[in-house]
C-alpha positions in Angstrom: -2.4 45.4 -56.0 -4.3 47.4 -53.4 -7.2 45.0 -53.8 -4.9 42.1 -53.0 -3.5 43.7 -49.8 -7.0 44.5 -48.6 -8.2 41.0 -49.1 -5.1 39.6 -47.3 -5.7 42.0 -44.4 -9.4 40.9 -44.1 -8.3 37.2 -44.1 -5.8 37.8 -41.4 -8.2 39.8 -39.3 -10.8 37.0 -39.6 -8.3 34.4 -38.3 -7.4 36.5 -35.3 -11.0 37.5 -34.4 -13.0 34.2 -34.8 -15.3 35.3 -32.0 -15.5 38.1 -29.4 -15.3 35.5 -26.6 -12.4 33.3 -27.6 -8.7 33.9 -28.0 -6.8 31.6 -30.2 -3.1 31.1 -29.5 -0.7 29.5 -32.0 0.5 26.0 -31.1 3.8 25.7 -29.2 6.2 23.8 -31.4 9.4 25.2 -29.8 11.4 22.7 -27.5 13.3 24.0 -24.5 17.0 24.2 -24.6 19.1 21.2 -24.0 20.2 20.9 -20.4 23.7 22.3 -19.9 26.7 20.9 -18.2 25.4 17.3 -17.8 28.3 15.7 -15.9 29.0 12.5 -14.0 30.0 13.4 -10.4 31.2 9.9 -9.6 30.7 6.3 -10.3 31.4 3.4 -7.9 30.1 0.7 -5.6 27.1 0.0 -7.9 26.0 3.6 -8.5 26.4 6.6 -10.8 25.8 10.2 -9.7 24.9 13.0 -12.3 24.3 16.7 -12.0 23.3 19.5 -14.5 22.3 23.1 -14.7 18.6 24.2 -14.3 16.4 25.2 -17.3 14.7 28.5 -16.9 12.0 28.5 -19.7 8.7 29.5 -18.2 7.0 26.5 -19.7 9.6 23.9 -18.5 8.0 20.7 -17.2 10.6 18.0 -16.5 14.0 16.3 -17.4 14.1 12.9 -18.9 17.1 10.7 -18.3 17.7 7.8 -20.7 19.9 4.8 -20.3 21.3 2.1 -22.4 23.1 -1.0 -21.1 26.0 -2.5 -23.0 24.7 -1.0 -26.3 24.9 2.6 -27.3 21.9 2.3 -29.7 19.2 0.9 -27.4 18.3 3.7 -25.1 15.1 3.7 -22.9 13.6 6.2 -20.5 15.0 5.7 -17.1 13.4 8.4 -15.1 11.5 11.7 -15.4 12.4 14.3 -12.8 12.5 17.9 -12.1 15.6 18.2 -9.9 19.0 18.7 -11.3 20.8 15.7 -9.8 20.2 12.0 -9.8 21.8 8.9 -8.5 21.3 5.6 -10.5 21.7 2.7 -8.1 22.1 -1.1 -8.2 24.5 -1.2 -11.2 26.4 -4.2 -12.2 30.2 -4.1 -12.2 30.5 -6.1 -15.4 28.3 -3.8 -17.5 28.7 -0.5 -19.3 26.0 2.0 -18.9 25.2 5.0 -21.3 23.2 8.0 -20.3 21.9 11.2 -21.9 19.4 13.9 -20.7 16.7 16.0 -22.3 14.4 18.7 -21.2 10.5 18.8 -21.9 8.0 21.5 -21.7 4.3 21.4 -20.9 3.4 21.2 -24.7 5.4 18.0 -24.8 8.2 19.4 -26.9 11.5 17.7 -26.1 14.9 19.2 -26.4 18.0 17.9 -28.2 19.7 15.3 -26.2 22.9 16.1 -24.2 26.2 14.4 -24.7 26.3 10.8 -24.0 28.2 9.7 -20.8 29.4 6.1 -20.4 29.9 4.5 -17.0 31.3 1.3 -15.8 30.9 1.2 -11.9 33.9 0.2 -9.9 34.0 -1.7 -6.7 35.7 1.0 -4.5 34.6 0.4 -0.9 33.5 -2.4 1.3 29.9 -2.0 2.7 29.3 -0.8 6.2 28.2 -3.6 8.6 24.5 -4.1 9.2 23.0 -2.4 12.3 20.3 -3.1 14.9 20.9 -6.9 15.0 18.1 -8.4 16.9 18.2 -12.1 18.1 15.1 -13.6 19.7 14.6 -17.2 20.9 11.2 -18.8 20.8 9.9 -22.0 22.3 6.2 -22.6 21.7 5.3 -26.3 21.9 1.6 -25.5 20.8 3.0 -24.0 17.6 5.7 -26.4 17.1 8.4 -23.7 17.3 12.0 -24.1 18.7 14.1 -21.5 17.0 16.0 -18.3 17.1 15.0 -15.5 14.9 17.5 -12.9 13.6 16.9 -9.6 11.9 18.9 -6.5 11.1 19.0 -3.3 9.1 20.9 -3.4 5.9 23.8 -0.9 5.4 23.1 1.9 3.0 24.7 0.5 -0.3 23.8 0.1 -3.9 25.8 -3.1 -4.5 24.8 -5.4 -1.6 24.8 -9.0 -2.6 24.3 -11.1 0.6 25.1 -11.6 4.2 27.3 -14.1 6.1 25.8 -15.3 9.3 28.2 -16.5 12.0 27.4 -18.3 15.3 29.6 -18.7 18.4 29.5 -19.7 22.0 30.6 -16.4 23.5 30.6 -12.7 22.5 34.3 -12.7 21.7 34.2 -15.4 19.0 35.9 -14.4 15.7 33.8 -14.8 12.5 35.5 -17.4 10.2 34.9 -20.6 8.3 34.4 -22.7 11.4 31.7 -20.3 12.8 30.0 -19.7 9.5 26.4 -20.8 10.0 24.8 -19.8 6.6 24.3 -17.0 3.9 21.2 -15.2 3.0 20.3 -12.4 0.6 17.5 -10.9 2.9 18.0 -9.1 6.3 16.5 -11.9 8.4 17.1 -15.5 9.3 15.8 -18.3 11.4 18.2 -20.7 13.1 16.5 -24.1 13.8 19.7 -25.9 14.6 19.3 -25.1 18.2 18.4 -26.6 21.5 16.8 -25.1 24.6 18.7 -23.9 27.7 21.7 -23.0 25.7 22.9 -19.4 24.7 23.9 -18.6 21.2 25.8 -15.6 19.9 25.6 -14.2 16.4 27.5 -11.7 14.1 26.6 -10.6 10.6 28.8 -9.5 7.7 27.6 -7.7 4.7 29.0 -8.7 1.2 28.8 -6.6 -1.9 28.6 -7.6 -5.6 32.3 -7.4 -6.0 33.0 -9.8 -3.0 34.1 -7.1 -0.5 33.0 -7.7 3.0 32.0 -5.4 5.9 33.4 -5.5 9.3 31.2 -7.9 11.5 28.4 -6.5 13.7 28.7 -6.7 17.4 27.6 -9.9 18.9 24.0 -10.3 19.8 22.6 -13.3 21.8 19.7 -15.2 23.3 18.9 -18.4 25.0 15.9 -20.5 24.2 14.2 -20.9 27.5 12.5 -24.1 28.6 8.8 -24.0 29.1 7.4 -23.0 32.5 5.5 -25.9 34.2 2.0 -24.9 35.3 1.0 -26.0 38.9 -2.4 -24.5 39.6 -5.1 -24.4 38.5 -4.4 -27.8 37.2 -5.7 -28.7 33.8 -9.5 -29.1 33.5 -10.0 -28.1 37.1 -12.2 -25.7 39.1 -10.7 -22.3 39.7 -11.6 -21.4 43.3 -11.0 -18.4 45.6 -8.5 -17.1 46.1 -8.0 -17.2 42.4 -4.2 -17.6 42.2 -1.9 -18.8 39.4 1.3 -20.9 40.2 4.0 -22.2 38.0 7.6 -23.3 38.4 10.6 -21.0 37.8 12.6 -21.3 34.5 16.4 -21.2 34.3 17.7 -17.9 32.9 14.1 -16.4 32.7 14.2 -12.7 33.9 10.3 -12.3 33.9 7.0 -14.0 33.3 3.6 -13.0 32.1 0.4 -14.9 32.8 -2.5 -14.9 30.2 -6.1 -15.9 30.4 -8.1 -16.5 27.2 -11.2 -17.8 25.8 -9.2 -20.2 23.7 -5.7 -21.9 23.9 -3.2 -19.1 23.2 -6.1 -16.9 21.8 -8.9 -14.7 22.9 -7.0 -13.1 25.7 -9.2 -11.4 28.3 -6.5 -10.6 30.9 -2.7 -10.6 31.3 -0.8 -10.0 34.4 1.9 -7.9 32.8 5.6 -8.7 33.4 6.4 -10.1 36.9 9.4 -11.7 38.5 7.2 -13.8 40.7 6.0 -17.4 40.1 2.6 -16.9 41.9 0.2 -14.1 41.0 -3.5 -13.4 41.7 -6.1 -13.0 39.1 -7.3 -9.4 38.8 -9.2 -9.4 35.6 -12.9 -9.2 34.8 -15.5 -11.4 36.4 -15.3 -15.0 35.1 -18.6 -16.7 34.1 -19.7 -19.7 35.9 -19.6 -23.1 34.0 -17.5 -21.6 31.2 -14.2 -23.1 30.3 -11.2 -20.7 30.2 -7.6 -21.2 29.3 -4.4 -20.0 30.9 -0.7 -20.1 30.0 2.7 -18.5 31.0 5.1 -16.7 28.8 8.8 -16.3 30.0 11.2 -13.6 29.1 14.9 -14.1 28.6 15.6 -10.3 28.5 14.0 -7.2 30.0 14.7 -5.2 26.9 16.5 -5.1 23.6 19.5 -2.9 23.4 20.9 -2.1 20.0 24.3 -1.1 18.8 23.1 2.5 18.2 22.1 2.8 21.9 18.3 2.6 21.1 16.2 0.2 23.1 13.0 -1.9 22.3 10.8 -4.0 24.5 11.7 -7.6 24.8 9.3 -10.3 23.4 8.3 -13.5 25.2 10.8 -16.3 24.7 9.0 -19.4 25.6 5.4 -20.4 26.2 4.1 -23.0 28.7 1.6 -25.6 27.8 -2.0 -24.5 28.2 -4.4 -25.5 30.9 -8.1 -25.1 31.1 -10.2 -24.2 34.0 -13.8 -23.4 34.9 -15.6 -21.4 37.6 -18.7 -22.9 39.4 
């Protein structure tokens, strides 16, 4: 019996002291505790909000949230995370969702799952209206463009479905079936059913998956300006001193900008900056003799963009003239 105990002691000692420079630790086969108090804080408008208590194991790595849709036996990993709160978004109203949570340590051991929570989101609230509606007319014969571009910021909602776009003749128009222009699922739109020299007003309404609609945005507007008519230098003519550009005024234009380029609407070497004049002197770099240059005028319908939140942005050019060429002897 003493010989057996001595032999067992020698074997154990040899396992522990394999070498003087190496320490062998036993494998970690112990999973962390299952997360406690996994609860649903609320479900509605296309989202489900969960919270649970933190794990304090020193080797804790992450939580794993699993989800199954319309079937309690087909769970798959939804997300891995370290925080103790999560919002699942973009859920459908006609589906039932099942969730459970586990904890995982750095050895890859996964805890027993929590209780299963079932969720069917309800359509509780209508979405907020979109914001920062921007309406920009553009008239560019060279590009074949005569249109009004709209863009806006979507409201923060998990159940957005689409937008209704309304157009009227003044800022007080009421969105309705007669003023409905179109619908879209993205936060931009191009209106090509337009003519120049006419002002258009727009309002946008957001629609959620349950059919609830937001209040309309405030009205934003623009007019498609006619193209400025270039006077001098005339097309394919000599540009002589004093080097002055002239063009006709445009109805509803608040400012103009002259461009000189190496190509039509391209290779800009000089621009005048915004001006309210219809005649301006060239102040750019020296022009090479016998070289052909191009010039054109952009017209502005606004001095600046002012959004519903009070912020501002520079206005963009609304219409472009035709392009004239010139040369310097």
